[in-house]
N, C-alpha and C positions, 0 to 999 in steps of 0.2 A: 816392664816391672819397675817399680820405684826403688830407690836405694834403701829406704827405710824398710820396705817389705823384704828385700834381700837380707838386710841385717837381722830382722826378726826370724826369718827362716833359717839362718845359720845357727840359731840356738838349738835347732833340732838335730844338727849333725852329730853331736856326741851321743845322743840317744840312739840314732841309727847305727853308729859304730858299735855301741855297747850291746845292742840287741842281737847282732850277728852271733856272738858267742853263746847266747841263750839258745838259739835255734841249733847251732852247731853242737852244743852240749848234748842235746837229745840224740842226734845222729851219731856223733863220735863215741859217746860213752855207752850207748845202748846197742849200737850196731857195728861198731868198729873196734880198732885197736886203741886201747886207752894209753898205751905207752908211746904213741907216735908223737912227733914234734908238734903237729897241729893240735893234738889233744892237750898237750901241755900249755901251748900258747893260749888256747881257748879257755883253759882252766884259769890262768892268770888274768885274762881279760874279764872273765865272769866274776872272779874274786874281786877285782878292782871295781867292777860295776856295782857290786854290793856296797862298797865303801863310798863311792862317788855319787851314787844315785840321789840320795837325799840332799847333800850339800850343793850339788850341781842344780838340782831342781829349785832349791831356794834361790840360787844365783840367777837362774834363767827367768824365773817368775819376777824377781826383783828388776831385772833388766827390761823385761817386757812391760811391766807397769811403769817404770821410770821413763822408758823411751817414748811414750806417747807425747806427741807434740814437740819433740826435740828435733833438732837439725841432724842431718847425717854426720856432720863433723862432730857434734856432741856425742852421738851414739858411737861413732868410730873410736873416739878417745875413751869412752867408757868400756868398750869391748877390749881395747888394748890393755886397760887396767884390770880387766875381769879375772885373769889367772891369779893375780895377787889377791883380789877379793876372795876368790875361792880358797886360797891358802889361809885366809883369816877365818872363813866360815867353817872349814874342815875341823879345826880343833874344838870350836864351839859345839858343833854337832856331836863330835866324839865324846866330849865331856858330858853333854846332856845324855847321850846313850849310856855312858858309864853310871851316871847318877840314877837313871831309870832302872838299869840293871841292878844296882845296889839296893834301891828301894824295893824292887820287885822280889829279889831273892832274900834279902835280909841277912845273907851270909857274908861275913867279913872276908873270909878266906877266898871264896870263889870270886867275889867282886874285886879283890886285889889282883887276882890272876887275870880277870877280864880287863882291869885297868892297865895292866902291863901290856896286854895284847893291843889295846887301843893306843897306848903310848908308842909302841913299836910301829903300829899302823900310821900314826901321825908323823913319826920320824921319816918314814918313807913316802907317805902320800903327799905331804906338803911340797917337797921339792918336785915330786913327780907331777903334781897338779900344775905347778908353775911351768915345768918343761912341756908337758903335754898340752896344757892350755895355750901356751904361745905357739905351739905347733899348729893347733886348730885355728887360732887367730891369724897366723901368718898365711896358712893355706886359704882361709876364707878371704883375706884381703887380696891375695894374688888372683884368686878366682874372680873377685869383685872387679879388679882392674881389667881382667880379660873380658868380662861381660860388658863393661863399659866400652871397651875397645870395639867389640862387635855390635854395639848399639842394642844389646838386649836390655840393658838397664838405662832408662831415661828418666831424668827428673824434671 
């Protein structure tokens, strides 16, 4: 496998991590105890997936398009900066969502409440996206070094 292929494939990892709670949601909430710790963790993962899906998709597509023809070093540097880019994309997407909601409902009171919810979501999701983003990037880079060491990745 080439390094650039590995780099592009790592963009799928957050999707794989966030799809697990979707499938667990079905089994835990419909066939099991909803008050269990696993159910609560899956609920928060599912909730965060709803907030991060659109911004992360924008980031992932941007990185895929940008990375064509770039060296692995350029891609690596972009990936290292990507959690910060996601932290910039998040508020833009949330503000657009608030504007769409405001236009769609036409109600000032409900859109203010929705705006407050989005502000709270941004307050928590921006630091969380940086923290979780660097966790994903760090694990991906460590795994990359391991794959190079065992000669799975060859350039």
